[in-house]
mmCIF file as Biopython writes it, N, C-alpha, C and O atoms, coordinates in Angstrom:
data_model
#
loop_
_atom_site.group_PDB
_atom_site.id
_atom_site.type_symbol
_atom_site.label_atom_id
_atom_site.label_alt_id
_atom_site.label_comp_id
_atom_site.label_asym_id
_atom_site.label_entity_id
_atom_site.label_seq_id
_atom_site.pdbx_PDB_ins_code
_atom_site.Cartn_x
_atom_site.Cartn_y
_atom_site.Cartn_z
_atom_site.occupancy
_atom_site.B_iso_or_equiv
_atom_site.auth_seq_id
_atom_site.auth_asym_id
_atom_site.pdbx_PDB_model_num
ATOM 1   N N  . UNK A ? 1  ? 134.647 166.830 117.991 1.0 0.0 1  A 1 
ATOM 2   C CA . UNK A ? 1  ? 134.825 167.517 118.550 1.0 0.0 1  A 1 
ATOM 3   C C  . UNK A ? 1  ? 133.866 167.910 118.947 1.0 0.0 1  A 1 
ATOM 4   O O  . UNK A ? 1  ? 133.183 168.227 117.973 1.0 0.0 1  A 1 
ATOM 5   N N  . UNK A ? 2  ? 132.938 168.255 120.571 1.0 0.0 2  A 1 
ATOM 6   C CA . UNK A ? 2  ? 131.669 168.130 120.706 1.0 0.0 2  A 1 
ATOM 7   C C  . UNK A ? 2  ? 131.434 170.001 121.340 1.0 0.0 2  A 1 
ATOM 8   O O  . UNK A ? 2  ? 132.185 170.641 122.076 1.0 0.0 2  A 1 
ATOM 9   N N  . UNK A ? 3  ? 130.166 170.411 120.718 1.0 0.0 3  A 1 
ATOM 10  C CA . UNK A ? 3  ? 130.691 172.032 120.667 1.0 0.0 3  A 1 
ATOM 11  C C  . UNK A ? 3  ? 129.888 171.941 121.762 1.0 0.0 3  A 1 
ATOM 12  O O  . UNK A ? 3  ? 129.338 170.917 122.168 1.0 0.0 3  A 1 
ATOM 13  N N  . UNK A ? 4  ? 129.803 173.574 122.466 1.0 0.0 4  A 1 
ATOM 14  C CA . UNK A ? 4  ? 129.185 173.680 124.278 1.0 0.0 4  A 1 
ATOM 15  C C  . UNK A ? 4  ? 127.300 173.273 123.993 1.0 0.0 4  A 1 
ATOM 16  O O  . UNK A ? 4  ? 126.559 173.410 124.966 1.0 0.0 4  A 1 
ATOM 17  N N  . UNK A ? 5  ? 126.987 173.026 123.292 1.0 0.0 5  A 1 
ATOM 18  C CA . UNK A ? 5  ? 125.511 173.091 122.937 1.0 0.0 5  A 1 
ATOM 19  C C  . UNK A ? 5  ? 125.425 171.226 123.810 1.0 0.0 5  A 1 
ATOM 20  O O  . UNK A ? 5  ? 124.633 170.864 124.680 1.0 0.0 5  A 1 
ATOM 21  N N  . UNK A ? 6  ? 126.668 170.321 123.075 1.0 0.0 6  A 1 
ATOM 22  C CA . UNK A ? 6  ? 126.553 168.934 122.716 1.0 0.0 6  A 1 
ATOM 23  C C  . UNK A ? 6  ? 126.877 169.070 124.538 1.0 0.0 6  A 1 
ATOM 24  O O  . UNK A ? 6  ? 126.147 168.733 125.471 1.0 0.0 6  A 1 
ATOM 25  N N  . UNK A ? 7  ? 127.798 169.487 124.550 1.0 0.0 7  A 1 
ATOM 26  C CA . UNK A ? 7  ? 128.674 168.764 126.284 1.0 0.0 7  A 1 
ATOM 27  C C  . UNK A ? 7  ? 128.231 170.054 127.374 1.0 0.0 7  A 1 
ATOM 28  O O  . UNK A ? 7  ? 129.036 170.375 128.248 1.0 0.0 7  A 1 
ATOM 29  N N  . UNK A ? 8  ? 127.130 170.639 127.275 1.0 0.0 8  A 1 
ATOM 30  C CA . UNK A ? 8  ? 126.451 171.915 127.798 1.0 0.0 8  A 1 
ATOM 31  C C  . UNK A ? 8  ? 127.628 172.439 129.470 1.0 0.0 8  A 1 
ATOM 32  O O  . UNK A ? 8  ? 127.500 172.674 130.671 1.0 0.0 8  A 1 
ATOM 33  N N  . UNK A ? 9  ? 129.026 172.343 128.055 1.0 0.0 9  A 1 
ATOM 34  C CA . UNK A ? 9  ? 130.082 173.158 129.173 1.0 0.0 9  A 1 
ATOM 35  C C  . UNK A ? 9  ? 130.424 173.897 128.723 1.0 0.0 9  A 1 
ATOM 36  O O  . UNK A ? 9  ? 130.081 174.071 127.554 1.0 0.0 9  A 1 
ATOM 37  N N  . UNK A ? 10 ? 131.518 175.009 129.498 1.0 0.0 10 A 1 
ATOM 38  C CA . UNK A ? 10 ? 131.519 176.231 128.562 1.0 0.0 10 A 1 
ATOM 39  C C  . UNK A ? 10 ? 133.150 176.707 129.432 1.0 0.0 10 A 1 
ATOM 40  O O  . UNK A ? 10 ? 133.138 176.597 130.658 1.0 0.0 10 A 1 
ATOM 41  N N  . UNK A ? 11 ? 134.316 177.155 128.833 1.0 0.0 11 A 1 
ATOM 42  C CA . UNK A ? 11 ? 134.981 177.062 129.448 1.0 0.0 11 A 1 
ATOM 43  C C  . UNK A ? 11 ? 135.768 178.770 129.154 1.0 0.0 11 A 1 
ATOM 44  O O  . UNK A ? 11 ? 135.806 179.119 127.974 1.0 0.0 11 A 1 
ATOM 45  N N  . UNK A ? 12 ? 136.262 179.596 130.045 1.0 0.0 12 A 1 
ATOM 46  C CA . UNK A ? 12 ? 136.500 179.880 130.284 1.0 0.0 12 A 1 
ATOM 47  C C  . UNK A ? 12 ? 137.611 180.563 130.457 1.0 0.0 12 A 1 
ATOM 48  O O  . UNK A ? 12 ? 137.779 180.732 131.665 1.0 0.0 12 A 1 
ATOM 49  N N  . UNK A ? 13 ? 138.924 181.301 129.476 1.0 0.0 13 A 1 
ATOM 50  C CA . UNK A ? 13 ? 140.310 181.401 130.063 1.0 0.0 13 A 1 
ATOM 51  C C  . UNK A ? 13 ? 140.453 182.661 130.657 1.0 0.0 13 A 1 
ATOM 52  O O  . UNK A ? 13 ? 139.659 183.508 130.250 1.0 0.0 13 A 1 
ATOM 53  N N  . UNK A ? 14 ? 141.133 182.952 131.379 1.0 0.0 14 A 1 
ATOM 54  C CA . UNK A ? 14 ? 141.385 184.679 132.340 1.0 0.0 14 A 1 
ATOM 55  C C  . UNK A ? 14 ? 143.065 184.132 132.798 1.0 0.0 14 A 1 
ATOM 56  O O  . UNK A ? 14 ? 143.636 183.206 133.374 1.0 0.0 14 A 1 
ATOM 57  N N  . UNK A ? 15 ? 143.424 185.790 131.890 1.0 0.0 15 A 1 
ATOM 58  C CA . UNK A ? 15 ? 144.580 185.777 132.324 1.0 0.0 15 A 1 
ATOM 59  C C  . UNK A ? 15 ? 145.542 186.384 133.245 1.0 0.0 15 A 1 
ATOM 60  O O  . UNK A ? 15 ? 145.686 187.561 133.577 1.0 0.0 15 A 1 
ATOM 61  N N  . UNK A ? 16 ? 146.241 185.196 133.623 1.0 0.0 16 A 1 
ATOM 62  C CA . UNK A ? 16 ? 146.683 185.336 135.462 1.0 0.0 16 A 1 
ATOM 63  C C  . UNK A ? 16 ? 145.417 184.927 136.335 1.0 0.0 16 A 1 
ATOM 64  O O  . UNK A ? 16 ? 144.374 184.437 135.903 1.0 0.0 16 A 1 
ATOM 65  N N  . UNK A ? 17 ? 145.670 185.172 137.401 1.0 0.0 17 A 1 
ATOM 66  C CA . UNK A ? 17 ? 145.427 185.039 138.865 1.0 0.0 17 A 1 
ATOM 67  C C  . UNK A ? 17 ? 144.729 186.272 140.137 1.0 0.0 17 A 1 
ATOM 68  O O  . UNK A ? 17 ? 144.348 186.072 141.290 1.0 0.0 17 A 1 
ATOM 69  N N  . UNK A ? 18 ? 144.778 187.356 139.435 1.0 0.0 18 A 1 
ATOM 70  C CA . UNK A ? 18 ? 144.970 188.303 140.188 1.0 0.0 18 A 1 
ATOM 71  C C  . UNK A ? 18 ? 143.340 188.211 140.857 1.0 0.0 18 A 1 
ATOM 72  O O  . UNK A ? 18 ? 142.659 187.194 140.986 1.0 0.0 18 A 1 
ATOM 73  N N  . UNK A ? 19 ? 142.921 189.878 141.289 1.0 0.0 19 A 1 
ATOM 74  C CA . UNK A ? 19 ? 142.206 190.421 141.330 1.0 0.0 19 A 1 
ATOM 75  C C  . UNK A ? 19 ? 140.699 190.275 140.876 1.0 0.0 19 A 1 
ATOM 76  O O  . UNK A ? 19 ? 139.693 190.041 141.547 1.0 0.0 19 A 1 
ATOM 77  N N  . UNK A ? 20 ? 140.890 190.521 139.314 1.0 0.0 20 A 1 
ATOM 78  C CA . UNK A ? 20 ? 140.039 191.022 138.592 1.0 0.0 20 A 1 
ATOM 79  C C  . UNK A ? 20 ? 139.391 189.378 138.224 1.0 0.0 20 A 1 
ATOM 80  O O  . UNK A ? 20 ? 138.201 189.070 138.277 1.0 0.0 20 A 1 
ATOM 81  N N  . UNK A ? 21 ? 140.648 188.385 137.814 1.0 0.0 21 A 1 
ATOM 82  C CA . UNK A ? 21 ? 139.885 186.481 137.401 1.0 0.0 21 A 1 
ATOM 83  C C  . UNK A ? 21 ? 139.483 186.181 138.550 1.0 0.0 21 A 1 
ATOM 84  O O  . UNK A ? 21 ? 138.653 185.340 138.206 1.0 0.0 21 A 1 
ATOM 85  N N  . UNK A ? 22 ? 139.399 186.212 139.931 1.0 0.0 22 A 1 
ATOM 86  C CA . UNK A ? 22 ? 138.909 185.044 141.184 1.0 0.0 22 A 1 
ATOM 87  C C  . UNK A ? 22 ? 138.513 185.999 141.106 1.0 0.0 22 A 1 
ATOM 88  O O  . UNK A ? 22 ? 139.607 186.565 141.131 1.0 0.0 22 A 1 
ATOM 89  N N  . UNK A ? 23 ? 137.264 187.439 140.954 1.0 0.0 23 A 1 
ATOM 90  C CA . UNK A ? 23 ? 135.913 188.015 141.736 1.0 0.0 23 A 1 
ATOM 91  C C  . UNK A ? 23 ? 135.366 187.338 140.845 1.0 0.0 23 A 1 
ATOM 92  O O  . UNK A ? 23 ? 134.562 186.505 141.262 1.0 0.0 23 A 1 
ATOM 93  N N  . UNK A ? 24 ? 135.629 187.441 138.921 1.0 0.0 24 A 1 
ATOM 94  C CA . UNK A ? 24 ? 135.149 187.570 138.107 1.0 0.0 24 A 1 
ATOM 95  C C  . UNK A ? 24 ? 134.794 185.592 138.611 1.0 0.0 24 A 1 
ATOM 96  O O  . UNK A ? 24 ? 133.626 185.354 138.304 1.0 0.0 24 A 1 
ATOM 97  N N  . UNK A ? 25 ? 135.392 184.487 139.152 1.0 0.0 25 A 1 
ATOM 98  C CA . UNK A ? 25 ? 134.946 183.188 139.514 1.0 0.0 25 A 1 
ATOM 99  C C  . UNK A ? 25 ? 134.293 182.885 140.912 1.0 0.0 25 A 1 
ATOM 100 O O  . UNK A ? 25 ? 133.665 181.892 141.281 1.0 0.0 25 A 1 
ATOM 101 N N  . UNK A ? 26 ? 134.551 183.770 141.424 1.0 0.0 26 A 1 
ATOM 102 C CA . UNK A ? 26 ? 133.834 183.748 142.661 1.0 0.0 26 A 1 
ATOM 103 C C  . UNK A ? 26 ? 132.163 183.666 142.045 1.0 0.0 26 A 1 
ATOM 104 O O  . UNK A ? 26 ? 131.447 182.675 141.904 1.0 0.0 26 A 1 
ATOM 105 N N  . UNK A ? 27 ? 131.794 185.581 141.663 1.0 0.0 27 A 1 
ATOM 106 C CA . UNK A ? 27 ? 130.170 185.897 141.308 1.0 0.0 27 A 1 
ATOM 107 C C  . UNK A ? 27 ? 130.206 184.751 139.898 1.0 0.0 27 A 1 
ATOM 108 O O  . UNK A ? 27 ? 129.591 185.390 139.044 1.0 0.0 27 A 1 
ATOM 109 N N  . UNK A ? 28 ? 130.462 183.911 139.499 1.0 0.0 28 A 1 
ATOM 110 C CA . UNK A ? 28 ? 130.203 183.737 138.960 1.0 0.0 28 A 1 
ATOM 111 C C  . UNK A ? 28 ? 129.366 181.983 139.393 1.0 0.0 28 A 1 
ATOM 112 O O  . UNK A ? 28 ? 128.439 181.366 138.867 1.0 0.0 28 A 1 
ATOM 113 N N  . UNK A ? 29 ? 130.405 181.652 140.761 1.0 0.0 29 A 1 
ATOM 114 C CA . UNK A ? 29 ? 130.114 180.331 141.023 1.0 0.0 29 A 1 
ATOM 115 C C  . UNK A ? 29 ? 128.562 181.241 142.678 1.0 0.0 29 A 1 
ATOM 116 O O  . UNK A ? 29 ? 128.042 180.439 143.454 1.0 0.0 29 A 1 
ATOM 117 N N  . UNK A ? 30 ? 128.354 182.138 142.743 1.0 0.0 30 A 1 
ATOM 118 C CA . UNK A ? 30 ? 127.441 182.740 143.692 1.0 0.0 30 A 1 
ATOM 119 C C  . UNK A ? 30 ? 126.603 182.444 142.985 1.0 0.0 30 A 1 
ATOM 120 O O  . UNK A ? 30 ? 125.922 181.499 143.384 1.0 0.0 30 A 1 
ATOM 121 N N  . UNK A ? 31 ? 126.209 183.074 141.585 1.0 0.0 31 A 1 
ATOM 122 C CA . UNK A ? 31 ? 124.646 183.634 140.893 1.0 0.0 31 A 1 
ATOM 123 C C  . UNK A ? 31 ? 124.719 182.181 140.477 1.0 0.0 31 A 1 
ATOM 124 O O  . UNK A ? 31 ? 123.865 181.821 141.286 1.0 0.0 31 A 1 
ATOM 125 N N  . UNK A ? 32 ? 125.005 181.220 139.953 1.0 0.0 32 A 1 
ATOM 126 C CA . UNK A ? 32 ? 125.230 179.801 139.953 1.0 0.0 32 A 1 
ATOM 127 C C  . UNK A ? 32 ? 124.622 179.165 140.711 1.0 0.0 32 A 1 
ATOM 128 O O  . UNK A ? 32 ? 123.812 178.403 140.183 1.0 0.0 32 A 1 
ATOM 129 N N  . UNK A ? 33 ? 124.687 179.150 142.117 1.0 0.0 33 A 1 
ATOM 130 C CA . UNK A ? 33 ? 124.322 178.729 143.079 1.0 0.0 33 A 1 
ATOM 131 C C  . UNK A ? 33 ? 122.536 179.455 143.604 1.0 0.0 33 A 1 
ATOM 132 O O  . UNK A ? 33 ? 121.651 178.978 144.314 1.0 0.0 33 A 1 
ATOM 133 N N  . UNK A ? 34 ? 122.644 180.747 142.853 1.0 0.0 34 A 1 
ATOM 134 C CA . UNK A ? 34 ? 121.090 181.538 143.506 1.0 0.0 34 A 1 
ATOM 135 C C  . UNK A ? 34 ? 121.452 181.866 144.604 1.0 0.0 34 A 1 
ATOM 136 O O  . UNK A ? 34 ? 120.853 181.231 145.472 1.0 0.0 34 A 1 
ATOM 137 N N  . UNK A ? 35 ? 122.432 182.840 145.130 1.0 0.0 35 A 1 
ATOM 138 C CA . UNK A ? 35 ? 122.647 183.442 146.340 1.0 0.0 35 A 1 
ATOM 139 C C  . UNK A ? 35 ? 122.870 184.607 145.715 1.0 0.0 35 A 1 
ATOM 140 O O  . UNK A ? 35 ? 122.328 185.546 146.299 1.0 0.0 35 A 1 
ATOM 141 N N  . UNK A ? 36 ? 123.557 184.947 144.596 1.0 0.0 36 A 1 
ATOM 142 C CA . UNK A ? 36 ? 123.229 186.219 143.904 1.0 0.0 36 A 1 
ATOM 143 C C  . UNK A ? 36 ? 122.498 186.363 142.570 1.0 0.0 36 A 1 
ATOM 144 O O  . UNK A ? 36 ? 122.175 185.387 141.893 1.0 0.0 36 A 1 
ATOM 145 N N  . UNK A ? 37 ? 122.259 187.614 142.232 1.0 0.0 37 A 1 
ATOM 146 C CA . UNK A ? 37 ? 121.888 187.939 141.260 1.0 0.0 37 A 1 
ATOM 147 C C  . UNK A ? 37 ? 122.835 188.180 140.361 1.0 0.0 37 A 1 
ATOM 148 O O  . UNK A ? 37 ? 123.953 187.933 140.814 1.0 0.0 37 A 1 
ATOM 149 N N  . UNK A ? 38 ? 122.826 188.761 138.710 1.0 0.0 38 A 1 
ATOM 150 C CA . UNK A ? 38 ? 124.010 189.419 138.154 1.0 0.0 38 A 1 
ATOM 151 C C  . UNK A ? 38 ? 123.854 190.910 137.888 1.0 0.0 38 A 1 
ATOM 152 O O  . UNK A ? 38 ? 123.634 191.135 136.698 1.0 0.0 38 A 1 
ATOM 153 N N  . UNK A ? 39 ? 123.895 191.774 138.506 1.0 0.0 39 A 1 
ATOM 154 C CA . UNK A ? 39 ? 123.439 193.243 138.808 1.0 0.0 39 A 1 
ATOM 155 C C  . UNK A ? 39 ? 124.624 192.886 137.709 1.0 0.0 39 A 1 
ATOM 156 O O  . UNK A ? 39 ? 125.298 191.896 137.424 1.0 0.0 39 A 1 
ATOM 157 N N  . UNK A ? 40 ? 124.463 194.581 137.143 1.0 0.0 40 A 1 
ATOM 158 C CA . UNK A ? 40 ? 125.285 194.935 136.153 1.0 0.0 40 A 1 
ATOM 159 C C  . UNK A ? 40 ? 125.910 193.997 135.073 1.0 0.0 40 A 1 
ATOM 160 O O  . UNK A ? 40 ? 126.391 194.628 134.131 1.0 0.0 40 A 1 
ATOM 161 N N  . UNK A ? 41 ? 126.033 192.442 134.974 1.0 0.0 41 A 1 
ATOM 162 C CA . UNK A ? 41 ? 125.723 192.157 133.526 1.0 0.0 41 A 1 
ATOM 163 C C  . UNK A ? 41 ? 124.646 192.259 133.134 1.0 0.0 41 A 1 
ATOM 164 O O  . UNK A ? 41 ? 123.507 192.163 133.590 1.0 0.0 41 A 1 
ATOM 165 N N  . UNK A ? 42 ? 125.639 192.706 131.169 1.0 0.0 42 A 1 
ATOM 166 C CA . UNK A ? 42 ? 124.420 193.283 130.069 1.0 0.0 42 A 1 
ATOM 167 C C  . UNK A ? 42 ? 124.127 192.504 129.648 1.0 0.0 42 A 1 
ATOM 168 O O  . UNK A ? 42 ? 122.989 192.535 129.178 1.0 0.0 42 A 1 
ATOM 169 N N  . UNK A ? 43 ? 124.895 191.312 129.519 1.0 0.0 43 A 1 
ATOM 170 C CA . UNK A ? 43 ? 124.304 189.627 128.616 1.0 0.0 43 A 1 
ATOM 171 C C  . UNK A ? 43 ? 123.219 189.222 129.147 1.0 0.0 43 A 1 
ATOM 172 O O  . UNK A ? 43 ? 122.188 188.937 128.537 1.0 0.0 43 A 1 
ATOM 173 N N  . UNK A ? 44 ? 123.482 189.157 130.845 1.0 0.0 44 A 1 
ATOM 174 C CA . UNK A ? 44 ? 122.049 188.611 132.128 1.0 0.0 44 A 1 
ATOM 175 C C  . UNK A ? 44 ? 120.880 189.815 131.752 1.0 0.0 44 A 1 
ATOM 176 O O  . UNK A ? 44 ? 120.114 189.656 130.801 1.0 0.0 44 A 1 
ATOM 177 N N  . UNK A ? 45 ? 120.846 190.927 132.542 1.0 0.0 45 A 1 
ATOM 178 C CA . UNK A ? 45 ? 119.754 192.326 132.440 1.0 0.0 45 A 1 
ATOM 179 C C  . UNK A ? 45 ? 119.577 193.027 131.842 1.0 0.0 45 A 1 
ATOM 180 O O  . UNK A ? 45 ? 118.705 193.887 131.966 1.0 0.0 45 A 1 
ATOM 181 N N  . UNK A ? 46 ? 120.771 192.838 130.505 1.0 0.0 46 A 1 
ATOM 182 C CA . UNK A ? 46 ? 120.479 193.908 129.596 1.0 0.0 46 A 1 
ATOM 183 C C  . UNK A ? 46 ? 119.378 193.714 128.464 1.0 0.0 46 A 1 
ATOM 184 O O  . UNK A ? 46 ? 119.030 192.641 127.972 1.0 0.0 46 A 1 
ATOM 185 N N  . UNK A ? 47 ? 118.581 195.865 127.948 1.0 0.0 47 A 1 
ATOM 186 C CA . UNK A ? 47 ? 118.024 194.985 126.640 1.0 0.0 47 A 1 
ATOM 187 C C  . UNK A ? 47 ? 118.647 195.659 125.534 1.0 0.0 47 A 1 
ATOM 188 O O  . UNK A ? 47 ? 119.357 196.660 125.439 1.0 0.0 47 A 1 
ATOM 189 N N  . UNK A ? 48 ? 118.031 194.563 124.475 1.0 0.0 48 A 1 
ATOM 190 C CA . UNK A ? 48 ? 118.172 195.135 122.858 1.0 0.0 48 A 1 
ATOM 191 C C  . UNK A ? 48 ? 116.771 195.747 122.464 1.0 0.0 48 A 1 
ATOM 192 O O  . UNK A ? 48 ? 115.719 195.188 122.777 1.0 0.0 48 A 1 
ATOM 193 N N  . UNK A ? 49 ? 116.822 196.910 121.771 1.0 0.0 49 A 1 
ATOM 194 C CA . UNK A ? 49 ? 115.428 197.073 120.620 1.0 0.0 49 A 1 
ATOM 195 C C  . UNK A ? 49 ? 115.787 196.421 119.549 1.0 0.0 49 A 1 
ATOM 196 O O  . UNK A ? 49 ? 116.929 196.531 119.101 1.0 0.0 49 A 1 
ATOM 197 N N  . UNK A ? 50 ? 114.469 195.326 118.751 1.0 0.0 50 A 1 
ATOM 198 C CA . UNK A ? 50 ? 115.037 195.009 117.321 1.0 0.0 50 A 1 
ATOM 199 C C  . UNK A ? 50 ? 114.199 195.936 116.283 1.0 0.0 50 A 1 
ATOM 200 O O  . UNK A ? 50 ? 113.599 196.970 116.575 1.0 0.0 50 A 1 
ATOM 201 N N  . UNK A ? 51 ? 114.271 195.487 115.339 1.0 0.0 51 A 1 
ATOM 202 C CA . UNK A ? 51 ? 113.648 197.172 114.132 1.0 0.0 51 A 1 
ATOM 203 C C  . UNK A ? 51 ? 112.553 197.143 114.263 1.0 0.0 51 A 1 
ATOM 204 O O  . UNK A ? 51 ? 112.020 198.252 114.241 1.0 0.0 51 A 1 
ATOM 205 N N  . UNK A ? 52 ? 111.925 196.323 114.401 1.0 0.0 52 A 1 
ATOM 206 C CA . UNK A ? 52 ? 110.333 196.504 114.817 1.0 0.0 52 A 1 
ATOM 207 C C  . UNK A ? 52 ? 109.640 197.624 116.081 1.0 0.0 52 A 1 
ATOM 208 O O  . UNK A ? 52 ? 108.663 198.340 116.299 1.0 0.0 52 A 1 
ATOM 209 N N  . UNK A ? 53 ? 110.840 197.201 116.637 1.0 0.0 53 A 1 
ATOM 210 C CA . UNK A ? 53 ? 111.046 198.717 117.732 1.0 0.0 53 A 1 
ATOM 211 C C  . UNK A ? 53 ? 110.571 197.614 119.094 1.0 0.0 53 A 1 
ATOM 212 O O  . UNK A ? 53 ? 110.501 198.076 120.232 1.0 0.0 53 A 1 
ATOM 213 N N  . UNK A ? 54 ? 110.347 196.528 118.888 1.0 0.0 54 A 1 
ATOM 214 C CA . UNK A ? 54 ? 110.189 195.224 120.678 1.0 0.0 54 A 1 
ATOM 215 C C  . UNK A ? 54 ? 111.193 195.612 121.161 1.0 0.0 54 A 1 
ATOM 216 O O  . UNK A ? 54 ? 112.022 196.451 120.809 1.0 0.0 54 A 1 
ATOM 217 N N  . UNK A ? 55 ? 111.083 194.832 122.171 1.0 0.0 55 A 1 
ATOM 218 C CA . UNK A ? 55 ? 112.565 194.661 123.115 1.0 0.0 55 A 1 
ATOM 219 C C  . UNK A ? 55 ? 112.199 193.474 123.753 1.0 0.0 55 A 1 
ATOM 220 O O  . UNK A ? 55 ? 111.138 192.922 124.043 1.0 0.0 55 A 1 
ATOM 221 N N  . UNK A ? 56 ? 113.872 193.152 123.942 1.0 0.0 56 A 1 
ATOM 222 C CA . UNK A ? 56 ? 114.026 191.332 123.823 1.0 0.0 56 A 1 
ATOM 223 C C  . UNK A ? 56 ? 115.164 191.546 125.190 1.0 0.0 56 A 1 
ATOM 224 O O  . UNK A ? 56 ? 115.541 192.693 125.430 1.0 0.0 56 A 1 
ATOM 225 N N  . UNK A ? 57 ? 115.368 191.078 125.537 1.0 0.0 57 A 1 
ATOM 226 C CA . UNK A ? 57 ? 116.798 190.845 126.794 1.0 0.0 57 A 1 
ATOM 227 C C  . UNK A ? 57 ? 117.418 189.890 125.973 1.0 0.0 57 A 1 
ATOM 228 O O  . UNK A ? 57 ? 116.861 188.874 125.555 1.0 0.0 57 A 1 
ATOM 229 N N  . UNK A ? 58 ? 119.003 190.351 125.663 1.0 0.0 58 A 1 
ATOM 230 C CA . UNK A ? 58 ? 120.118 190.468 125.504 1.0 0.0 58 A 1 
ATOM 231 C C  . UNK A ? 58 ? 119.994 188.917 125.343 1.0 0.0 58 A 1 
ATOM 232 O O  . UNK A ? 58 ? 120.001 188.243 124.313 1.0 0.0 58 A 1 
ATOM 233 N N  . UNK A ? 59 ? 119.871 188.514 126.742 1.0 0.0 59 A 1 
ATOM 234 C CA . UNK A ? 59 ? 120.567 186.792 126.580 1.0 0.0 59 A 1 
ATOM 235 C C  . UNK A ? 59 ? 119.863 185.856 125.815 1.0 0.0 59 A 1 
ATOM 236 O O  . UNK A ? 59 ? 120.324 184.732 125.617 1.0 0.0 59 A 1 
ATOM 237 N N  . UNK A ? 60 ? 118.121 186.451 125.091 1.0 0.0 60 A 1 
ATOM 238 C CA . UNK A ? 60 ? 117.156 186.272 124.064 1.0 0.0 60 A 1 
ATOM 239 C C  . UNK A ? 60 ? 117.454 186.594 122.611 1.0 0.0 60 A 1 
ATOM 240 O O  . UNK A ? 60 ? 116.970 186.071 121.607 1.0 0.0 60 A 1 
ATOM 241 N N  . UNK A ? 61 ? 118.237 187.440 122.697 1.0 0.0 61 A 1 
ATOM 242 C CA . UNK A ? 61 ? 118.141 187.641 121.264 1.0 0.0 61 A 1 
ATOM 243 C C  . UNK A ? 61 ? 119.812 186.901 121.134 1.0 0.0 61 A 1 
ATOM 244 O O  . UNK A ? 61 ? 119.585 185.916 120.432 1.0 0.0 61 A 1 
ATOM 245 N N  . UNK A ? 62 ? 120.992 186.894 121.383 1.0 0.0 62 A 1 
ATOM 246 C CA . UNK A ? 62 ? 122.064 186.100 121.058 1.0 0.0 62 A 1 
ATOM 247 C C  . UNK A ? 62 ? 121.960 185.047 121.650 1.0 0.0 62 A 1 
ATOM 248 O O  . UNK A ? 62 ? 121.285 184.793 122.647 1.0 0.0 62 A 1 
ATOM 249 N N  . UNK A ? 63 ? 123.108 183.927 120.625 1.0 0.0 63 A 1 
ATOM 250 C CA . UNK A ? 63 ? 123.053 182.952 121.201 1.0 0.0 63 A 1 
ATOM 251 C C  . UNK A ? 63 ? 124.258 182.954 122.522 1.0 0.0 63 A 1 
ATOM 252 O O  . UNK A ? 63 ? 125.221 182.293 122.132 1.0 0.0 63 A 1 
ATOM 253 N N  . UNK A ? 64 ? 124.365 183.200 123.176 1.0 0.0 64 A 1 
ATOM 254 C CA . UNK A ? 64 ? 125.163 183.374 124.540 1.0 0.0 64 A 1 
ATOM 255 C C  . UNK A ? 64 ? 124.929 182.181 125.291 1.0 0.0 64 A 1 
ATOM 256 O O  . UNK A ? 64 ? 123.816 181.679 125.451 1.0 0.0 64 A 1 
ATOM 257 N N  . UNK A ? 65 ? 126.032 181.726 125.760 1.0 0.0 65 A 1 
ATOM 258 C CA . UNK A ? 65 ? 126.139 180.733 126.672 1.0 0.0 65 A 1 
ATOM 259 C C  . UNK A ? 65 ? 125.349 180.681 127.773 1.0 0.0 65 A 1 
ATOM 260 O O  . UNK A ? 65 ? 124.880 181.807 127.607 1.0 0.0 65 A 1 
ATOM 261 N N  . UNK A ? 66 ? 124.804 180.292 128.783 1.0 0.0 66 A 1 
ATOM 262 C CA . UNK A ? 66 ? 123.961 180.483 130.085 1.0 0.0 66 A 1 
ATOM 263 C C  . UNK A ? 66 ? 124.933 180.528 130.871 1.0 0.0 66 A 1 
ATOM 264 O O  . UNK A ? 66 ? 126.066 180.395 130.409 1.0 0.0 66 A 1 
ATOM 265 N N  . UNK A ? 67 ? 124.762 180.696 132.054 1.0 0.0 67 A 1 
ATOM 266 C CA . UNK A ? 67 ? 125.556 180.315 133.262 1.0 0.0 67 A 1 
ATOM 267 C C  . UNK A ? 67 ? 124.162 179.413 133.927 1.0 0.0 67 A 1 
ATOM 268 O O  . UNK A ? 67 ? 123.027 179.666 134.333 1.0 0.0 67 A 1 
ATOM 269 N N  . UNK A ? 68 ? 125.413 177.742 133.668 1.0 0.0 68 A 1 
ATOM 270 C CA . UNK A ? 68 ? 123.965 176.902 134.211 1.0 0.0 68 A 1 
ATOM 271 C C  . UNK A ? 68 ? 123.454 176.963 136.316 1.0 0.0 68 A 1 
ATOM 272 O O  . UNK A ? 68 ? 123.590 177.736 137.265 1.0 0.0 68 A 1 
ATOM 273 N N  . UNK A ? 69 ? 123.001 175.928 136.098 1.0 0.0 69 A 1 
ATOM 274 C CA . UNK A ? 69 ? 122.309 175.814 137.742 1.0 0.0 69 A 1 
ATOM 275 C C  . UNK A ? 69 ? 122.594 174.340 137.664 1.0 0.0 69 A 1 
ATOM 276 O O  . UNK A ? 69 ? 122.310 173.606 138.610 1.0 0.0 69 A 1 
#
């Protein structure tokens, strides 16, 4: 079995194909194609405070999957 790091792919299961799921899919595609910025995405734009007082982006501090380009 390959891990996301090995395959460079990540699947996301969305329940149903309603307004929320299709909006999520469309938004991810627009961000991937650099047509939109990830406004409001805590994992892409948020900040965390470390124990020593430094500030780091959430996606730099945690091992989260990045949006592929």
